[in-house]
C-alpha positions as CSV (number, residue, x, y, z in Angstrom):
1,M,-16.5,179.5,75.1
2,S,-19.9,178.4,76.5
3,E,-23.3,178.7,74.9
4,Q,-24.1,181.5,77.4
5,D,-21.1,183.3,76.5
6,R,-21.9,183.4,72.9
7,R,-25.4,185.0,73.4
8,E,-25.6,188.7,72.8
9,S,-28.9,189.3,74.4
10,Q,-30.3,188.3,77.7
11,R,-32.6,185.4,77.8
12,I,-35.8,185.6,80.0
13,N,-37.3,182.2,80.9
14,V,-41.2,182.1,79.9
15,H,-43.8,179.7,79.5
16,W,-45.8,180.9,76.5
17,K,-48.1,179.2,74.1
18,G,-47.6,179.7,70.4
19,R,-47.6,178.3,66.9
20,I,-45.1,177.4,64.4
21,I,-45.7,177.5,60.4
22,L,-43.1,174.9,58.9
23,P,-42.0,175.4,55.3
24,N,-44.6,172.7,54.1
25,H,-47.3,175.3,55.5
26,S,-48.5,172.9,58.3
27,I,-49.1,174.7,61.8
28,H,-48.1,173.1,65.0
29,N,-48.6,174.3,68.7
30,I,-45.3,175.1,70.6
31,T,-44.3,176.4,74.0
32,I,-41.7,179.4,74.2
33,V,-39.6,178.6,76.9
34,N,-37.1,181.5,76.7
35,V,-37.0,184.9,74.8
36,S,-34.5,187.3,73.9
37,L,-34.2,190.2,71.5
38,G,-32.3,187.8,69.3
39,G,-34.3,184.9,69.4
40,L,-36.4,182.3,71.2
41,G,-36.1,178.8,72.8
42,V,-39.1,176.7,71.6
43,H,-40.3,173.5,73.0
44,Y,-41.7,171.3,70.2
45,S,-42.6,167.7,69.5
46,N,-39.6,167.3,67.0
47,A,-36.3,168.6,66.0
48,I,-36.2,170.7,63.2
49,A,-32.9,171.0,60.8
50,A,-30.8,173.9,61.4
51,G,-31.1,176.4,58.9
52,T,-34.9,176.0,58.1
53,L,-37.0,179.1,57.9
54,I,-40.1,178.9,60.2
55,S,-42.7,181.6,61.1
56,I,-43.6,181.7,64.7
57,E,-46.7,183.6,66.4
58,F,-46.9,184.2,70.0
59,F,-48.4,186.8,72.5
60,I,-46.5,188.9,75.0
61,P,-48.6,189.0,78.3
62,H,-49.0,192.3,80.1
63,Q,-49.4,193.2,83.7
64,R,-52.8,194.2,82.8
65,I,-55.1,191.3,83.0
66,N,-56.5,189.9,80.0
67,Q,-54.2,191.7,77.6
68,A,-51.3,190.7,75.3
69,D,-49.3,191.7,72.3
70,R,-49.2,189.2,69.3
71,V,-45.9,188.8,67.7
72,R,-45.6,187.4,64.3
73,A,-41.8,186.6,63.2
74,K,-39.8,185.1,60.5
75,T,-37.1,183.0,62.2
76,R,-34.1,180.7,61.4
77,V,-33.5,177.3,63.4
78,T,-30.1,177.5,64.8
79,F,-29.9,174.5,67.2
80,N,-31.7,171.7,68.5
81,T,-31.6,170.1,72.0
82,I,-33.1,166.6,72.2
83,L,-35.1,166.0,75.2
84,S,-35.0,162.4,76.8
85,E,-37.8,160.0,77.2
86,N,-39.5,161.1,73.8
87,R,-40.4,164.6,75.1
88,G,-39.6,166.2,71.9
89,A,-36.8,168.9,71.6
90,I,-36.0,172.4,72.5
91,V,-35.4,174.5,69.1
92,G,-33.4,177.6,69.2
93,V,-34.3,180.1,66.7
94,T,-33.0,183.6,65.5
95,F,-35.3,186.5,64.7
96,M,-34.9,187.2,60.9
97,K,-37.8,189.5,60.7
98,F,-40.4,191.1,62.6
99,N,-42.1,194.5,62.7
100,G,-40.7,197.5,64.7
101,E,-43.9,197.8,67.1
102,E,-43.5,193.9,67.9
103,K,-39.9,194.5,68.5
104,N,-40.6,197.5,70.8
105,N,-43.0,195.3,72.7
106,L,-40.6,192.6,73.1
107,V,-37.9,195.1,74.3
108,E,-40.4,196.5,76.8
109,F,-41.4,193.1,78.2
110,I,-37.5,192.1,78.6
111,N,-36.6,195.6,80.2
112,N,-39.4,195.1,82.6
113,T,-38.7,191.8,83.6
114,S,-34.8,192.3,84.0
115,E,-35.7,195.3,86.4
116,E,-37.8,192.6,88.5
117,E,-35.0,190.1,88.9
């Protein structure tokens, strides 16, 4: 079974800036490369051990100019894909906890994007 078949939620490719907070409380810039109701694909400078709990903050853009909804979520690293030529890694994370309003905003974004495709 492929990774795509195992996924429970549709993934939407994005290019959003965000931040992660690692267990040692260090904060790092990231780029979100895909999003689903179950988790995120994150481009980061290094791989992060599977099972590591990290906090992520990012903004979901709106159709309206200059507006976005902030999401702060607790996540668990599920996989890493190391990129060639020292370009870092794609880190897959699963949402562990985020509030209802933030989840509703994410659902709305995914539903609206899915309808456009």
